[in-house]
N, C-alpha and C positions, 0 to 999 in steps of 0.2 A: 815579385809580384806582377802581374800584370796591371802596366799605367795607361792601357786603351779603356774605350769606350765602345758598347755597339756601332758601327756601321762609321769610324773614324778609319781616316783616311792609314794606311799603311806606317813606322815607323820608319827610319835608314838601318840600316841592316836586321831588318827584322823577313822574316819568306817564312813560307806557308812549306809542308813536307811537299819534297819531290812522289811524283803518280807512283812510281817503283814505291815508296816510303811507305804509300794512302790502302796499296796495294797488298802489300806482304807484312805491311807495319812496323816497326819499329821500339827495341824492346825501352826505351828511353822515355815514353811518350812523343811531345814533338821538339820539333827541333832546340835544341839550349838560342837560347837569348833573341828566336823569332814570337811574335804577339801573332796568333792567327787575327787578321780585320776581318773575319764578311765571315759566315755559312758558306758552304758550296749551294749549287741549288739541285735538285733529283727533281724530272717531268714527272713522271711515274708518280711517286709520294705527293707531290705536291697533287694532286689529285683525289690522294684518299684521303679520309675524315680525317678531324685533328687526332681523337682518341684513338688512331690506330698508330700510331709515330712513336717507334719505343724502342730503345736500346736496349742491346741484346743485355744480359746479367752477366756480369765478369766472375770469374771466378776468385780472383783478388780483392773484390769492392771494398772500399772501405770508404766512410763517409764523410761526405765532403760539408765543411762547417761552415765555407763560405755562400748564403743568399744572396739572390739578388732582393737590394730590398724594397720591401713595397709588396711583393710578391711570393703567394704560397707557395713556396717550391725550390727548390735547391738543384745544382749544380747536380747533369748526369741523370736527372728524370724528366723521363717522356715529356711534351708540352709543359717544361717549366721552364724559364729564365736562366744560364749558367754567366759567370762571369767571362765564358767565351762566346757565347752565342745565345741565338733567341732560341731555338726550342731542345736546349740542354743537349749538344752535340760531344760528344764523349772524345776526348782528344786522350791515344793512347787506345781508342780500341781502335780494331782493323776495320779499314773503311771497306766498304763491299764494292762489286761488280756495278758496274755503271755508276759510280761517284765521280765525277769530276768536279778539276774546279773551276771556282768563276767569279764574274770579276769582282770589282769590293759592291757592297752597299746589296750587292745577291740576297737571296732570301736562300739558306738551304736546310734542311731535313735531314733525320736521320734516316738511312735506309730502314725498309720493312721484309722481312720475310717472310710472304706470302706462303701460307699452309703452316706458321709454326705457333701457339699459343704467344699474347703479348702478355709480357712482365712488365712491373712495378716494381722500382728500387730498387736499377740498375743506377751505382756511383762508383764512379773510380776514380784514381788520385789525379790532384791538376797540377803537380809542379810540387814549387815550397807554398804552392798556397793548399794544403790540404792537412788534416792531424791524423796521426793512422792510429785507429780509436779499431775494435768489434765493426766483425762485417754488419751490414743494417739485415733483416730478415725478408725475403722477399714474398711482398703480398699479392698473394692469384686475386685472379677478378673473378674466379667462383665464386659465391657467395658462400657459406660455410652449414652447415643445415645443424640445429640445434643435437647434440647427444641423449636420447633418450633415456630414461631412467627405470634400467631395464628389474628393480625390485618393484616398480609398481604397475605392472600390467593395464598396458590402455585396456576399453572398455570394449566391448565389442559392439562392432558399428549396428542398431538396429535396422533389418532390414524392411521393403515396401509391404512385406505379408503380415507385419507387425503391425495391427492398428494402433493409436493410441486410445488409451484408456478415458474413458469417459468421467470425470468425477463425480464421484456419487454425493449424492444431499445428504447431510445429518440434521435428524429431527431437535439436537442439541442437547434433550433431557432420556432420560431414563423413559422409555415407552411403554416396557413394561409396568413398573409400578407405578405411571404415569394413569393408566387405563385402570390398575385395579387401585388406584383411591382413589378415581371420579367414578367407580362401579361404588363404591363401598357410601360414598357420600351421595351418591345418588338413591340408595338401600335406605339409610337416613332420611332425607330428607322428606320419602314415601312414607314412609310407616308416621314420622311424626304431622305429617298432614294430615294425613288420611282418615289417622287413629284419633288425637286429641289434639285442637287449635290452640289449643294451650301450651300445649311439651316444643309443639316448632315456635312457637314467640319463646319460651326456652334457649331455641339451636340457636335463634335469629339474636339474642342477648348474648352468651357464649361468643362469637361468632366474632359481633362488634367487639365484646371488651379483647381476643384475640388483639383483632384488626391491627385497635387503639393501643396496644401496646409496641407491637411491630413499628407503628410505624413513630410512635414515640421515643423506642431506643432506637433507631436507623437517626432521628434529627441529633439526637443527643450525642451517638456516637461519631456520627461524621460531622455537625456543622456544630456541637455544642450545643444547643438548643432546647433547654430544660420544659420541656411545658407541661403543665398541672397533669400525671395522670390521675390521680386518685378523683378528681371531679367528671374527669372525662367519662370513665367509666359507668360513676357512681351517676349521674347525668343521660349519657349515651341509654345505659339500661330505664333510666328511665321512660330516652321519648320515644322505645320502639313501645313498650308496654303500650306509653300512654295515647300513642296512635292505634293500636290496640281496642283497649279497653273506652277510648274518649271521641277517639276519629282526628277528626284533623285540626281543631281546637286544641284539643290536648297535646295534639304533639309542637303547634307552633307552642304553644307552652310551658311546656317541659324542654324548650328547644331556648328559650329567652333565661331560660331558670339556670340551667349547665352552662349559655357563656356568661353568666353575672358570676357562677360562680367558680371559673375557670380565672376572672379576672380578680378574686378576692384571694381562691389559695393560694396565688402567687405572690401576694402581698405579705406573707409572711416570711419571704425570702430577699435578701440585698435588692438596692432598686436599680443595679445596672443589669443592662439588658432586658429590662420586666416589660418594655412594649414590645419587642423581640418573641419574647415566651409565650405574652399575650395572645400574640395578634397569631403564632404559631395553634396554639391550643382551639385558637375559635378558628385556624386552618381543618384542624386535625377533626371537630364537634360538626361543622358542616360538610364535610367529604364522608366522613365513615355512619354515623347514628343514626344524621337530619335524613340520610338519601336508606338508607335502612329502613326508616322507619315506614314507608308508602310499602316495602314491605308485609307490615301487618295492617295498615290502610287498608290492603288488596285481602286479605284476610279476615276481612272482618265484616266484607258482604254475605249476603247469604251461600252466593257460591265462591267463595276463595280462598276451600282450596282447588277448586278448575282454574281459575285466574293467577293464580299461585303459582302453580304447575305450567301455565302458558307465556307466564314471564321466562320464568328457570329455563322451557326446552326453546323456545326463541332464542335465546343469549349462548348457551351453549350449541345445537345447530349450528346458530352467526359465526361463534367460533370456529366450532368444523369444519364449516365449508371455506370459509377465510383461513385454514391452517391446511385444507387437505387442496383446494386447489392454486395457493399459491405453493406450495411446495409441489408442485407437481410441473404449475404452466408460469409459476412470478416474475418473472423480468423486468419489468420497470417496477424503484422503487416508489411507495407511497409517501414517506417522509422520512426519508433515510438519517437525517442531521438526532432524529429523536429515537427509531426503532427502525434502520439499518433491515430488520427481517419481514417486513411489513412489505405486500405489494399493492401498484393497485390491480391486477386482477384476483387478488388475495379476498379485498375489499367487495371487489366482483361477483364472487364466492357464495362469499357473506349472506351480500342481497339476492342473492338468486337460493342458498340453502333456507330463510330465515325467509320470505316472502314464501317459499311451499307448505312450511313449516305453519307460519299463522293461516295460513288458507285451511291447515286439516286443522287445527288450536279451536279456532272460527265458528268453525263448524260442525263440528266435535265434541267441544268438550265448553264454549263458552256460550250458554243460553242467549237469543236470539242474535247472536252472530253471524256476520253475512262472509261472504266468500272477500267481497273488494275491501273489506274492512281488514281480514288477516293477509291481504296485501299491501296494504298502506301501510297493519302492524310491525310486519316481519323488515319491511323498507326502513321504516323509521327505527327497528332493534340493530339491525346490520348499521346504519351510523354511528347510535348512539354504543352501543357497545364497542366498535372501532375508535371512540374519540377518548370514551373508558380508557381504553388498549394504551394509547398513545402518549394518554395525564397519566397513568402511572410511570410509564418508559420514560416521561418525561423528571418525573420526581424522584428516580431512583437514578436517571442520568446526572441530576444536579447529587446525588450522594454520593453519588460513585460508587455503587452496589449493585450487582446483577439479579436481586433477589431482596425478598422484604422479611423473610427468613425460610424457616429448613424444616419446620413442621411436616408441609405433608413434600415424603416422597416421589419426587415427579415433577411437582409442582411448585415448589419455594415453599415461601407461607400464603398464610392465609387470606392477607391482599392483597397476595400473587391472584388468585381465586376469583377475589370478590372485586378486581380492578371495572370489569365489563360489567358486571350485574348492578351496582351499585348505580353508579348514570345510569341502569337502562331502568332499574324501575320508578322512579318517576313519571317516564315518556309510556310506560305499560301503564301506570296506572292513570293518568292522563285521559290515554285514546281511553281507554277501557270504560272511564265514565262519559267521556262523550257519545261512543256509541251506544255500550246498554245499560246504563247509568249505573249508579249503585244500591 
């Protein structure tokens, strides 16, 4: 075994191989009984980068189990200190020409074969300090590329002549069914409105009843809230009829009795969640039939059909303008947490469309109306219709549903069509009372 350390003076009897043996090699490795005391110095190799030093691969290389402590390398590996030198000079490998012995303490580097590929993993036996095992594989410096899977052909690259397809916007509903249902509802409203007023009141009562059923059903399914449906439907019908027959006073009185009926009806059930159910019932009372009562109040005027038609047209035109402009030009979200589909551009479109429609309706349909009144009414309708849509969207998001029902193909339920009409009714009624009177 080697009993010397790097840079130590040579011991007695230790010798360095002769120049002849270094040039032509010795079959038995270093001279027996002699321990090398320092590596030789090669002037040309010292100027080369450190990573360029390597020892040629020996055909019968073996793994050296003795590694220098604290250094991640092994004897015979280029750049790693071994038991016989700093840079892994392997004894027993023929020395290259130009290698000369150097005095003690000098630095010796392994010779470099210029033009030859640099290899790693060259291990040679070190006398009795080796353990004969399987040869270590030679690691190449060239990185290995992953093998391609022949069973999965790689996609063809897209050339510069193939432009990126623009993603098309989708309306999100069956547009054909929506148009068909909308036209059918429009015809029904016009016929009922201009034939007999009482028939149109019946249409409003039916819409209120279905809307209340949809709302209370969704509350019970999604939240477990049991709002009394019977007093709501009966009281809602009474409110609409009273508004047409007895005016505002009759509508207020019917609203008060409906609210009282909701509280009394709920007393027939256990007291658990009484306050929650009654509150939901009162909310439904004011949200659906109370707002619908203003439609019957407009109908009660002498030019009632024209006023109701103005109200319906302005609301529909506002929704259409918001949809068309927002779908084509909408980029800035209006209320992303409530209704991601609504945009500020859509709101501007609703205002522009409804203001134009307001001018036409106030000058052509309403007796005594003026064009500037139509501008103000159109602007107010656009704002109220948008707020109504947002309010309905907030309710549906709270309930975790997309539509209130599925009665109208392409539209959803009745409440999905009344969401903008209900909040707009009191606005139009009030402005008409101010502009042209009752």
